[in-house]
DRENTORKOL-3810 file (N, C-alpha, C; in nm, 4 decimals):
REM DRENTORKOL-3810
@n.u->-1.6351; n.v->-0.1911; n.w->-2.5673; ca.u->-1.7608; ca.v->-0.2517; ca.w->-2.6055; c.u->-1.7607; c.v->-0.2682; c.w->-2.7554
@n.u->-1.8129; n.v->-0.3776; n.w->-2.8017; ca.u->-1.8209; ca.v->-0.3990; ca.w->-2.9459; c.u->-1.9441; c.v->-0.3303; c.w->-3.0010
@n.u->-1.9413; n.v->-0.3011; n.w->-3.1289; ca.u->-2.0555; ca.v->-0.2382; ca.w->-3.1927; c.u->-2.1713; c.v->-0.3341; c.w->-3.2113
@n.u->-2.1457; n.v->-0.4636; n.w->-3.1944; ca.u->-2.2499; ca.v->-0.5645; ca.w->-3.2113; c.u->-2.3377; c.v->-0.5777; c.w->-3.0873
@n.u->-2.2981; n.v->-0.5167; n.w->-2.9780; ca.u->-2.3706; ca.v->-0.5287; ca.w->-2.8527; c.u->-2.4731; c.v->-0.4160; c.w->-2.8430
@n.u->-2.5976; n.v->-0.4546; n.w->-2.8197; ca.u->-2.7041; ca.v->-0.3560; ca.w->-2.8033; c.u->-2.7467; c.v->-0.3523; c.w->-2.6582
@n.u->-2.6997; n.v->-0.2513; n.w->-2.5875; ca.u->-2.7336; ca.v->-0.2359; ca.w->-2.4474; c.u->-2.8290; c.v->-0.1188; c.w->-2.4316
@n.u->-2.9179; n.v->-0.1319; n.w->-2.3357; ca.u->-3.0030; ca.v->-0.0177; ca.w->-2.3024; c.u->-2.9151; c.v->0.0873; c.w->-2.2352
@n.u->-2.9670; n.v->0.2067; n.w->-2.2219; ca.u->-2.8928; ca.v->0.3141; ca.w->-2.1560; c.u->-2.8597; c.v->0.2758; c.w->-2.0120
@n.u->-2.9547; n.v->0.2148; n.w->-1.9426; ca.u->-2.9312; ca.v->0.1722; ca.w->-1.8045; c.u->-2.8224; c.v->0.0658; c.w->-1.7982
@n.u->-2.8255; n.v->-0.0284; n.w->-1.8919; ca.u->-2.7232; ca.v->-0.1335; ca.w->-1.8943; c.u->-2.5854; c.v->-0.0755; c.w->-1.9253
@n.u->-2.5813; n.v->0.0199; n.w->-2.0164; ca.u->-2.4537; ca.v->0.0841; ca.w->-2.0501; c.u->-2.3971; c.v->0.1579; c.w->-1.9299
@n.u->-2.4809; n.v->0.2309; n.w->-1.8580; ca.u->-2.4345; ca.v->0.3028; ca.w->-1.7394; c.u->-2.3910; c.v->0.2047; c.w->-1.6305
@n.u->-2.4641; n.v->0.0960; n.w->-1.6150; ca.u->-2.4256; ca.v->-0.0065; ca.w->-1.5174; c.u->-2.2888; c.v->-0.0643; c.w->-1.5535
@n.u->-2.2671; n.v->-0.0881; n.w->-1.6815; ca.u->-2.1387; ca.v->-0.1400; ca.w->-1.7281; c.u->-2.0268; c.v->-0.0406; c.w->-1.6979
@n.u->-2.0499; n.v->0.0877; n.w->-1.7281; ca.u->-1.9472; ca.v->0.1896; ca.w->-1.7050; c.u->-1.9131; c.v->0.2009; c.w->-1.5562
@n.u->-2.0142; n.v->0.1975; n.w->-1.4705; ca.u->-1.9901; ca.v->0.2047; ca.w->-1.3265; c.u->-1.9138; c.v->0.0827; c.w->-1.2755
@n.u->-1.9490; n.v->-0.0349; n.w->-1.3249; ca.u->-1.8791; ca.v->-0.1559; ca.w->-1.2797; c.u->-1.7349; c.v->-0.1573; c.w->-1.3296
@n.u->-1.7123; n.v->-0.1110; n.w->-1.4517; ca.u->-1.5754; ca.v->-0.1028; ca.w->-1.5038; c.u->-1.4927; c.v->-0.0021; c.w->-1.4244
@n.u->-1.5544; n.v->0.1085; n.w->-1.3874; ca.u->-1.4852; ca.v->0.2088; ca.w->-1.3057; c.u->-1.4512; c.v->0.1510; c.w->-1.1683
@n.u->-1.5420; n.v->0.0711; n.w->-1.1124; ca.u->-1.5164; ca.v->0.0076; ca.w->-0.9824; c.u->-1.3982; c.v->-0.0885; c.w->-0.9919
@n.u->-1.3920; n.v->-0.1646; n.w->-1.0988; ca.u->-1.2803; ca.v->-0.2579; ca.w->-1.1191; c.u->-1.1493; c.v->-0.1811; c.w->-1.1310
@n.u->-1.1507; n.v->-0.0728; n.w->-1.2079; ca.u->-1.0293; ca.v->0.0080; ca.w->-1.2249; c.u->-0.9834; c.v->0.0668; c.w->-1.0911
@n.u->-1.0786; n.v->0.1139; n.w->-1.0097; ca.u->-1.0435; ca.v->0.1665; ca.w->-0.8782; c.u->-0.9821; c.v->0.0583; c.w->-0.7894
@n.u->-1.0396; n.v->-0.0598; n.w->-0.7916; ca.u->-0.9888; ca.v->-0.1703; ca.w->-0.7107; c.u->-0.8476; c.v->-0.2085; c.w->-0.7540
@n.u->-0.8249; n.v->-0.2162; n.w->-0.8829; ca.u->-0.6919; ca.v->-0.2512; ca.w->-0.9330; c.u->-0.5897; c.v->-0.1427; c.w->-0.8996
@n.u->-0.6301; n.v->-0.0175; n.w->-0.9123; ca.u->-0.5391; ca.v->0.0932; ca.w->-0.8816; c.u->-0.5061; c.v->0.0969; c.w->-0.7330
@n.u->-0.6032; n.v->0.0658; n.w->-0.6506; ca.u->-0.5801; ca.v->0.0639; ca.w->-0.5052; c.u->-0.4780; c.v->-0.0437; c.w->-0.4709
@n.u->-0.4854; n.v->-0.1552; n.w->-0.5403; ca.u->-0.3936; ca.v->-0.2656; ca.w->-0.5142; c.u->-0.2509; c.v->-0.2323; c.w->-0.5553
@n.u->-0.2356; n.v->-0.1380; n.w->-0.6473; ca.u->-0.1038; ca.v->-0.1012; ca.w->-0.6979; c.u->-0.0744; c.v->0.0443; c.w->-0.6625
@n.u->-0.0654; n.v->0.0734; n.w->-0.5349; ca.u->-0.0444; ca.v->0.2111; ca.w->-0.4878; c.u->0.0916; c.v->0.2666; c.w->-0.5292
@n.u->0.1814; n.v->0.1798; n.w->-0.5769; ca.u->0.3125; ca.v->0.2271; ca.w->-0.6205; c.u->0.3048; c.v->0.3115; c.w->-0.7465
@n.u->0.1989; n.v->0.2948; n.w->-0.8245; ca.u->0.1820; ca.v->0.3700; ca.w->-0.9487; c.u->0.0631; c.v->0.4641; c.w->-0.9323
@n.u->0.0912; n.v->0.5870; n.w->-0.8891; ca.u->-0.0149; ca.v->0.6833; ca.w->-0.8618; c.u->-0.0892; c.v->0.7254; c.w->-0.9876
@n.u->-0.0254; n.v->0.7104; n.w->-1.1033; ca.u->-0.0940; ca.v->0.7480; ca.w->-1.2273; c.u->-0.2124; c.v->0.6550; c.w->-1.2530
@n.u->-0.2027; n.v->0.5287; n.w->-1.2118; ca.u->-0.3156; ca.v->0.4356; ca.w->-1.2275; c.u->-0.4347; c.v->0.4797; c.w->-1.1431
@n.u->-0.4065; n.v->0.5229; n.w->-1.0214; ca.u->-0.5148; ca.v->0.5691; ca.w->-0.9346; c.u->-0.5763; c.v->0.6966; c.w->-0.9904
@n.u->-0.4923; n.v->0.7878; n.w->-1.0376; ca.u->-0.5439; ca.v->0.9118; ca.w->-1.0955; c.u->-0.6323; c.v->0.8822; c.w->-1.2161
@n.u->-0.5905; n.v->0.7902; n.w->-1.3008; ca.u->-0.6706; ca.v->0.7542; ca.w->-1.4183; c.u->-0.7997; c.v->0.6856; c.w->-1.3775
@n.u->-0.7945; n.v->0.5986; n.w->-1.2768; ca.u->-0.9145; ca.v->0.5292; ca.w->-1.2302; c.u->-1.0135; c.v->0.6280; c.w->-1.1687
@n.u->-0.9628; n.v->0.7238; n.w->-1.0927; ca.u->-1.0499; ca.v->0.8256; ca.w->-1.0338; c.u->-1.1135; c.v->0.9123; c.w->-1.1419
@n.u->-1.0362; n.v->0.9465; n.w->-1.2429; ca.u->-1.0903; ca.v->1.0270; ca.w->-1.3527; c.u->-1.1982; c.v->0.9495; c.w->-1.4281
@n.u->-1.1729; n.v->0.8212; n.w->-1.4533; ca.u->-1.2724; ca.v->0.7382; ca.w->-1.5221; c.u->-1.4002; c.v->0.7279; c.w->-1.4398
@n.u->-1.3844; n.v->0.7114; n.w->-1.3107; ca.u->-1.5003; ca.v->0.7013; ca.w->-1.2227; c.u->-1.5803; c.v->0.8314; c.w->-1.2240
@n.u->-1.5104; n.v->0.9428; n.w->-1.2154; ca.u->-1.5771; ca.v->1.0721; ca.w->-1.2172; c.u->-1.6507; c.v->1.0927; c.w->-1.3489
@n.u->-1.5896; n.v->1.0542; n.w->-1.4587; ca.u->-1.6550; ca.v->1.0666; ca.w->-1.5897; c.u->-1.7828; c.v->0.9835; c.w->-1.5961
@n.u->-1.7798; n.v->0.8635; n.w->-1.5392; ca.u->-1.8992; ca.v->0.7781; ca.w->-1.5385; c.u->-2.0115; c.v->0.8452; c.w->-1.4596
@n.u->-1.9759; n.v->0.9082; n.w->-1.3482; ca.u->-2.0774; ca.v->0.9749; ca.w->-1.2660; c.u->-2.1287; c.v->1.1033; c.w->-1.3294
@n.u->-2.0430; n.v->1.1753; n.w->-1.3990; ca.u->-2.0875; ca.v->1.2951; ca.w->-1.4706; c.u->-2.1862; c.v->1.2549; c.w->-1.5801
@n.u->-2.1550; n.v->1.1461; n.w->-1.6504; ca.u->-2.2455; ca.v->1.0970; ca.w->-1.7548; c.u->-2.3797; c.v->1.0572; c.w->-1.6948
@n.u->-2.3767; n.v->0.9862; n.w->-1.5822; ca.u->-2.5012; ca.v->0.9437; ca.w->-1.5183; c.u->-2.5814; c.v->1.0643; c.w->-1.4709
@n.u->-2.5137; n.v->1.1617; n.w->-1.4134; ca.u->-2.5829; ca.v->1.2821; ca.w->-1.3667; c.u->-2.6451; c.v->1.3582; c.w->-1.4840
@n.u->-2.5770; n.v->1.3597; n.w->-1.5976; ca.u->-2.6293; ca.v->1.4253; ca.w->-1.7174; c.u->-2.7539; c.v->1.3544; c.w->-1.7679
@n.u->-2.7519; n.v->1.2231; n.w->-1.7660; ca.u->-2.8671; ca.v->1.1438; ca.w->-1.8109; c.u->-2.9864; c.v->1.1688; c.w->-1.7194
@n.u->-2.9613; n.v->1.1702; n.w->-1.5892; ca.u->-3.0685; ca.v->1.1910; ca.w->-1.4914; c.u->-3.1287; c.v->1.3313; c.w->-1.5059
@n.u->-3.0463; n.v->1.4273; n.w->-1.5444; ca.u->-3.0934; ca.v->1.5653; ca.w->-1.5581; c.u->-3.1693; c.v->1.5898; c.w->-1.6885
@n.u->-3.1597; n.v->1.4965; n.w->-1.7811; ca.u->-3.2255; ca.v->1.5138; ca.w->-1.9107; c.u->-3.3767; c.v->1.5172; c.w->-1.8945
@n.u->-3.4396; n.v->1.5957; n.w->-1.9765; ca.u->-3.5842; ca.v->1.6153; ca.w->-1.9688; c.u->-3.6620; c.v->1.4842; c.w->-1.9869
@n.u->-3.6128; n.v->1.3948; n.w->-2.0685; ca.u->-3.6845; ca.v->1.2715; ca.w->-2.0971; c.u->-3.6585; c.v->1.1574; c.w->-2.0004
@n.u->-3.5810; n.v->1.1813; n.w->-1.8947; ca.u->-3.5499; ca.v->1.0757; ca.w->-1.7980; c.u->-3.6771; c.v->1.0351; c.w->-1.7245
@n.u->-3.7093; n.v->0.9062; n.w->-1.7279; ca.u->-3.8344; ca.v->0.8563; ca.w->-1.6706; c.u->-3.8210; c.v->0.8049; c.w->-1.5274
@n.u->-3.7031; n.v->0.8189; n.w->-1.4691; ca.u->-3.6853; ca.v->0.7725; ca.w->-1.3319; c.u->-3.7692; c.v->0.8567; c.w->-1.2369
@n.u->-3.8144; n.v->0.7965; n.w->-1.1286; ca.u->-3.8871; ca.v->0.8738; ca.w->-1.0278; c.u->-3.7985; c.v->0.9854; c.w->-0.9709
@n.u->-3.8609; n.v->1.0940; n.w->-0.9297; ca.u->-3.7864; ca.v->1.2089; ca.w->-0.8786; c.u->-3.6959; c.v->1.1720; c.w->-0.7611
@n.u->-3.7422; n.v->1.0852; n.w->-0.6732; ca.u->-3.6615; ca.v->1.0455; ca.w->-0.5576; c.u->-3.5337; c.v->0.9742; c.w->-0.6021
@n.u->-3.5442; n.v->0.8921; n.w->-0.7046; ca.u->-3.4269; ca.v->0.8215; ca.w->-0.7564; c.u->-3.3311; c.v->0.9211; c.w->-0.8216
@n.u->-3.3865; n.v->1.0137; n.w->-0.8991; ca.u->-3.3035; ca.v->1.1170; ca.w->-0.9617; c.u->-3.2281; c.v->1.1974; c.w->-0.8559
@n.u->-3.2991; n.v->1.2379; n.w->-0.7508; ca.u->-3.2351; ca.v->1.3155; ca.w->-0.6438; c.u->-3.1237; c.v->1.2357; c.w->-0.5774
@n.u->-3.1485; n.v->1.1092; n.w->-0.5519; ca.u->-3.0479; ca.v->1.0233; ca.w->-0.4901; c.u->-2.9247; c.v->1.0115; c.w->-0.5796
@n.u->-2.9448; n.v->0.9904; n.w->-0.7091; ca.u->-2.8317; ca.v->0.9777; ca.w->-0.8006; c.u->-2.7549; c.v->1.1092; c.w->-0.8124
@n.u->-2.8254; n.v->1.2210; n.w->-0.8106; ca.u->-2.7575; ca.v->1.3511; ca.w->-0.8140; c.u->-2.6718; c.v->1.3710; c.w->-0.6880
@n.u->-2.7266; n.v->1.3336; n.w->-0.5739; ca.u->-2.6501; ca.v->1.3464; ca.w->-0.4486; c.u->-2.5275; c.v->1.2556; c.w->-0.4496
@n.u->-2.5450; n.v->1.1340; n.w->-0.4984; ca.u->-2.4306; ca.v->1.0423; ca.w->-0.5065; c.u->-2.3246; c.v->1.0947; c.w->-0.6027
@n.u->-2.3675; n.v->1.1509; n.w->-0.7144; ca.u->-2.2724; ca.v->1.2074; ca.w->-0.8103; c.u->-2.1934; c.v->1.3218; c.w->-0.7459
@n.u->-2.2612; n.v->1.4039; n.w->-0.6682; ca.u->-2.1931; ca.v->1.5131; ca.w->-0.5982; c.u->-2.0955; c.v->1.4595; c.w->-0.4943
@n.u->-2.1373; n.v->1.3557; n.w->-0.4219; ca.u->-2.0499; ca.v->1.2922; ca.w->-0.3230; c.u->-1.9239; c.v->1.2388; c.w->-0.3903
@n.u->-1.9419; n.v->1.1667; n.w->-0.5013; ca.u->-1.8278; ca.v->1.1092; ca.w->-0.5734; c.u->-1.7348; c.v->1.2211; c.w->-0.6208
@n.u->-1.7910; n.v->1.3266; n.w->-0.6763; ca.u->-1.7089; ca.v->1.4382; ca.w->-0.7243; c.u->-1.6336; c.v->1.5032; c.w->-0.6086
@n.u->-1.7018; n.v->1.5284; n.w->-0.4982; ca.u->-1.6371; ca.v->1.5907; ca.w->-0.3814; c.u->-1.5220; c.v->1.5055; c.w->-0.3298
@n.u->-1.5468; n.v->1.3772; n.w->-0.3132; ca.u->-1.4427; ca.v->1.2881; ca.w->-0.2609; c.u->-1.3254; c.v->1.2773; c.w->-0.3575
@n.u->-1.3551; n.v->1.2723; n.w->-0.4854; ca.u->-1.2502; ca.v->1.2602; ca.w->-0.5858; c.u->-1.1623; c.v->1.3852; c.w->-0.5862
@n.u->-1.2249; n.v->1.5010; n.w->-0.5828; ca.u->-1.1489; ca.v->1.6258; ca.w->-0.5891; c.u->-1.0754; c.v->1.6557; c.w->-0.4591
@n.u->-1.1263; n.v->1.6054; n.w->-0.3466; ca.u->-1.0593; ca.v->1.6248; ca.w->-0.2176; c.u->-0.9390; c.v->1.5335; c.w->-0.2011
@n.u->-0.9565; n.v->1.4081; n.w->-0.2410; ca.u->-0.8562; ca.v->1.3079; ca.w->-0.2085; c.u->-0.7452; c.v->1.2912; c.w->-0.3087
@n.u->-0.7796; n.v->1.2914; n.w->-0.4352; ca.u->-0.6795; ca.v->1.2683; ca.w->-0.5378; c.u->-0.6015; c.v->1.1405; c.w->-0.5136
@n.u->-0.4746; n.v->1.1473; n.w->-0.5443; ca.u->-0.3901; ca.v->1.0279; ca.w->-0.5307; c.u->-0.3642; c.v->0.9897; c.w->-0.3849
@n.u->-0.3926; n.v->1.0804; n.w->-0.2916; ca.u->-0.3714; ca.v->1.0528; ca.w->-0.1497; c.u->-0.4966; c.v->0.9983; c.w->-0.0822
@n.u->-0.5920; n.v->0.9557; n.w->-0.1603; ca.u->-0.7196; ca.v->0.9092; ca.w->-0.1080; c.u->-0.7017; c.v->0.7848; c.w->-0.0203
@n.u->-0.7709; n.v->0.7857; n.w->0.0913; ca.u->-0.7656; ca.v->0.6718; ca.w->0.1840; c.u->-0.8329; c.v->0.5501; c.w->0.1234
@n.u->-0.7844; n.v->0.4328; n.w->0.1625; ca.u->-0.8440; ca.v->0.3084; ca.w->0.1132; c.u->-0.9929; c.v->0.3003; c.w->0.1469
@n.u->-1.0320; n.v->0.3515; n.w->0.2622; ca.u->-1.1736; ca.v->0.3472; ca.w->0.3022; c.u->-1.2590; c.v->0.4286; c.w->0.2048
@n.u->-1.2069; n.v->0.5399; n.w->0.1554; ca.u->-1.2809; ca.v->0.6218; ca.w->0.0595; c.u->-1.2903; c.v->0.5504; c.w->-0.0745
@n.u->-1.1816; n.v->0.4886; n.w->-0.1155; ca.u->-1.1843; ca.v->0.4112; ca.w->-0.2408; c.u->-1.2833; c.v->0.2968; c.w->-0.2283
@n.u->-1.2835; n.v->0.2289; n.w->-0.1140; ca.u->-1.3811; ca.v->0.1221; ca.w->-0.0897; c.u->-1.5233; c.v->0.1748; c.w->-0.1022
@n.u->-1.5484; n.v->0.2926; n.w->-0.0462; ca.u->-1.6823; ca.v->0.3521; ca.w->-0.0529; c.u->-1.7213; c.v->0.3800; c.w->-0.1979
@n.u->-1.6293; n.v->0.4344; n.w->-0.2763; ca.u->-1.6583; ca.v->0.4613; ca.w->-0.4174; c.u->-1.6871; c.v->0.3327; c.w->-0.4941
@n.u->-1.6083; n.v->0.2307; n.w->-0.4671; ca.u->-1.6288; ca.v->0.1009; ca.w->-0.5334; c.u->-1.7655; c.v->0.0446; c.w->-0.4970
@n.u->-1.7977; n.v->0.0465; n.w->-0.3683; ca.u->-1.9264; ca.v->-0.0083; ca.w->-0.3235; c.u->-2.0443; c.v->0.0690; c.w->-0.3805
@n.u->-2.0337; n.v->0.2009; n.w->-0.3847; ca.u->-2.1407; ca.v->0.2813; ca.w->-0.4433; c.u->-2.1604; c.v->0.2426; c.w->-0.5899
@n.u->-2.0503; n.v->0.2347; n.w->-0.6633; ca.u->-2.0599; ca.v->0.1980; ca.w->-0.8050; c.u->-2.1282; c.v->0.0633; c.w->-0.8233
@n.u->-2.0862; n.v->-0.0340; n.w->-0.7452; ca.u->-2.1421; ca.v->-0.1686; ca.w->-0.7617; c.u->-2.2896; c.v->-0.1731; c.w->-0.7230
@n.u->-2.3269; n.v->-0.1035; n.w->-0.6176; ca.u->-2.4667; ca.v->-0.1023; ca.w->-0.5754; c.u->-2.5552; c.v->-0.0308; c.w->-0.6772
@n.u->-2.5100; n.v->0.0817; n.w->-0.7289; ca.u->-2.5891; ca.v->0.1544; ca.w->-0.8283; c.u->-2.5939; c.v->0.0764; c.w->-0.9585
@n.u->-2.4848; n.v->0.0145; n.w->-0.9953; ca.u->-2.4828; ca.v->-0.0686; ca.w->-1.1159; c.u->-2.5853; c.v->-0.1813; c.w->-1.1050
@n.u->-2.5877; n.v->-0.2459; n.w->-0.9901; ca.u->-2.6854; ca.v->-0.3527; ca.w->-0.9673; c.u->-2.8278; c.v->-0.2994; c.w->-0.9747
@n.u->-2.8517; n.v->-0.1838; n.w->-0.9138; ca.u->-2.9849; ca.v->-0.1229; ca.w->-0.9169; c.u->-3.0266; c.v->-0.0877; c.w->-1.0583
@n.u->-2.9352; n.v->-0.0344; n.w->-1.1381; ca.u->-2.9670; ca.v->-0.0013; ca.w->-1.2764; c.u->-3.0038; c.v->-0.1264; c.w->-1.3561
@n.u->-2.9294; n.v->-0.2341; n.w->-1.3328; ca.u->-2.9603; ca.v->-0.3582; ca.w->-1.4044; c.u->-3.0938; c.v->-0.4182; c.w->-1.3609
@n.u->-3.1229; n.v->-0.4103; n.w->-1.2318; ca.u->-3.2520; ca.v->-0.4595; ca.w->-1.1831; c.u->-3.3659; c.v->-0.3784; c.w->-1.2424
@n.u->-3.3483; n.v->-0.2475; n.w->-1.2467; ca.u->-3.4507; ca.v->-0.1608; ca.w->-1.3037; c.u->-3.4685; c.v->-0.1832; c.w->-1.4527
@n.u->-3.3608; n.v->-0.2137; n.w->-1.5227; ca.u->-3.3672; ca.v->-0.2357; ca.w->-1.6684; c.u->-3.4374; c.v->-0.3668; c.w->-1.7018
@n.u->-3.4326; n.v->-0.4625; n.w->-1.6076; ca.u->-3.4946; ca.v->-0.5926; ca.w->-1.6358; c.u->-3.6438; c.v->-0.5940; c.w->-1.6066
@n.u->-3.6974; n.v->-0.4859; n.w->-1.5492; ca.u->-3.8402; ca.v->-0.4816; ca.w->-1.5154; c.u->-3.9219; c.v->-0.4297; c.w->-1.6304
END
């Protein structure tokens, strides 16, 4: 990201989740290089840890139900990442990608209101 770009926190998180989804998709396509998948999974986990940290912050204005949902999703992502590693099934990678894209879209919709 350039320093000239001013994104809201929600937009930044949406960007990070979408970038992580792209990295996961590319790594899945190149299963011959397991280091790419490991790096993509780590990047994805970092994006979710950051989002969970933001949601847990005292000043987070999201409704409690949304916070709870994001915390549960972050736990799901962490569990799947730590269970599967480089041997993760394509269906699990698809699920992670879809979750990222759906939450990214939701964050952007919420930021535009």
